[in-house]
C-alpha positions in Angstrom: 48.6 18.6 12.5 45.9 21.2 11.8 46.4 20.7 8.0 45.6 17.0 8.4 42.4 17.7 10.4 41.3 20.2 7.7 42.0 17.7 4.9 40.1 14.8 6.5 37.4 16.9 8.2 35.6 17.9 5.0 35.2 14.4 3.6 34.1 13.1 7.0 31.4 15.8 7.2 30.2 15.0 3.7 30.0 11.3 4.5 28.1 11.9 7.8 25.6 14.4 6.2 25.0 12.0 3.3 23.8 9.1 5.5 20.1 8.9 6.0 19.5 11.9 3.8 16.1 10.6 2.5 13.4 13.1 3.5 10.6 13.1 0.9 9.9 12.2 -2.7 6.8 12.9 -4.8 5.7 10.6 -7.6 3.2 11.0 -10.4 1.5 7.6 -10.5 -0.3 6.0 -13.4 -2.5 3.0 -12.7 -2.7 0.2 -15.3 -5.8 1.3 -17.1 -7.1 -2.1 -18.2 -6.7 -3.5 -14.7 -8.2 -0.4 -13.0 -11.3 -0.6 -15.3 -11.8 -4.3 -14.9 -10.1 -5.3 -11.6 -8.6 -8.8 -11.6 -9.4 -10.7 -8.4 -9.3 -14.2 -6.9 -11.8 -15.4 -4.3 -11.5 -18.5 -2.1 -14.5 -20.1 -0.3 -12.9 -21.0 3.0 -15.8 -23.2 4.1 -14.8 -25.9 1.5 -12.7 -28.8 2.5 -10.1 -28.1 -0.1 -10.4 -24.3 -0.8 -8.9 -23.0 -4.1 -8.9 -19.5 -5.4 -11.3 -18.8 -8.2 -10.1 -15.9 -10.5 -12.3 -13.4 -12.0 -12.6 -9.8 -13.3 -14.7 -7.2 -11.5 -15.8 -3.7 -12.4 -13.8 -0.4 -12.2 -11.6 0.1 -9.1 -13.0 3.7 -8.6 -9.4 5.0 -8.2 -8.1 7.8 -10.4 -5.8 6.6 -13.1 -3.5 9.6 -12.5 -2.4 10.3 -8.9 0.3 12.0 -7.0 1.9 10.2 -4.1 4.3 11.5 -1.5 6.7 9.3 0.4 8.1 10.9 3.6 10.8 9.9 6.1 9.4 9.3 9.6 10.9 8.6 13.0 13.3 5.7 13.5 14.0 5.3 9.8 10.4 4.4 8.8 8.5 6.0 6.0 4.9 6.9 5.2 3.0 7.1 2.0 0.4 9.9 1.4 -2.2 9.0 -1.3 -5.4 10.7 -2.5 -8.5 9.7 -0.6 -8.6 5.9 -1.0 -11.9 4.3 -2.0 -11.5 0.9 -3.8 -14.5 -0.9 -5.2 -14.2 -4.7 -4.7 -16.0 -7.5 -6.4 -19.7 -7.4 -5.6 -19.6 -3.6 -5.1 -18.1 -3.5 -1.6 -16.2 -0.3 -1.0 -12.9 -0.4 0.9 -12.1 3.1 2.4 -9.3 4.0 4.8 -11.4 6.8 6.4 -14.4 9.0 5.8 -12.8 12.5 5.8 -12.4 12.9 2.0 -8.8 14.1 2.4 -5.5 12.4 1.6 -4.8 9.2 3.4 -1.5 8.3 5.0 -0.2 4.8 5.5 2.7 3.7 7.6 5.5 1.8 5.9 8.8 0.1 5.9 12.3 1.6 6.3 13.8 3.9 3.7 17.1 2.0 3.6 16.3 -0.5 0.9 13.3 -1.9 -1.0 10.9 -3.3 -1.8 8.7 -1.0 0.2 5.2 -1.7 1.6 2.5 0.6 3.1 -0.3 -1.2 4.8 -3.6 -0.4 6.5 -5.6 -3.1 8.3 -9.2 -2.6 9.5 -12.4 -4.5 10.4 -16.0 -3.6 9.9 -19.1 -5.5 11.2 -21.6 -6.7 8.5 -24.9 -5.1 9.2 -27.8 -7.4 9.7 -25.6 -10.5 10.1 -25.0 -11.6 13.7 -21.3 -12.0 14.7 -20.0 -11.6 11.1 -17.3 -9.1 10.2 -15.2 -8.1 7.2 -11.4 -7.7 7.6 -9.6 -5.5 5.0 -5.9 -5.3 4.3 -4.9 -2.5 1.9 -1.3 -2.7 0.6 0.7 -0.4 -1.6 3.8 -2.2 -2.8 6.7 -0.4 -4.4 9.0 -3.0 -6.0 12.1 -0.7 -6.3 15.3 -0.9 -4.3 15.3 2.9 -3.6 12.7 5.5 -2.9 14.8 8.0 -4.7 14.6 6.3 -8.1 13.4 8.3 -11.1 10.7 5.8 -11.8 8.9 3.2 -9.6 6.5 0.3 -10.2 4.4 -2.0 -8.1 0.8 -2.7 -7.2 -2.1 -1.9 -5.0 -3.9 -4.9 -3.6 -6.9 -5.1 -1.3 -7.7 -8.3 0.6 -11.2 -8.8 2.0 -11.9 -11.6 4.4 -15.4 -12.3 5.7 -15.5 -14.2 9.0 -17.9 -15.2 11.7 -17.2 -15.3 15.4 -14.6 -13.3 17.3 -11.1 -13.6 18.5 -9.7 -17.2 18.6 -13.1 -18.5 17.8 -13.3 -16.6 14.4 -13.8 -18.7 11.3 -13.0 -17.4 7.9 -15.8 -17.8 5.4 -14.4 -16.2 2.2 -11.3 -14.3 1.1 -11.0 -12.2 -2.0 -7.9 -10.4 -3.2 -7.9 -7.6 -5.9 -4.8 -6.2 -7.5 -4.0 -3.2 -9.8 -0.5 -2.5 -11.1 1.0 1.0 -11.3 4.1 2.9 -12.6 5.3 6.2 -11.4 7.8 9.0 -12.3 9.6 11.1 -9.7 8.5 14.8 -9.6 11.7 16.9 -9.9 
């Protein structure tokens, strides 16, 4: 009887310790240089009766072409993404920043179980000098892979900027612009 327990005990321990083993991965990220230097975007004038996105190309994103990202396991199976201080230049020169501390930024994300994976920050800022007008930003880091432990990853960073007037349920969107830059990454071993 003890022999059977010893025989089955080791495989059972290995299976149990292998579950949920994701803790942290680091990736060296390279942004698509052409896109990062002339950011593709699409803007939609929401005040038109039949609004349609108008594509264009803006200036440089302001993001470093080479970055190191860290993906960490968090409580309840969630993950977080740490990136260098984020400051993305949108069409018209508007700057989307996650905070003003100059240090790395951390975004909450999806579970580590299976991909794709998303890390999102949503924030609103009032427009100075314009009564009851605000700008809403959605910053999204999207990793298209099925696993956060792959040797290479790919995806995109996109920033959506929506200008609106009014507040709460009375808010009316005036314009929405989305900018996107592709990236690839290699796992640091």
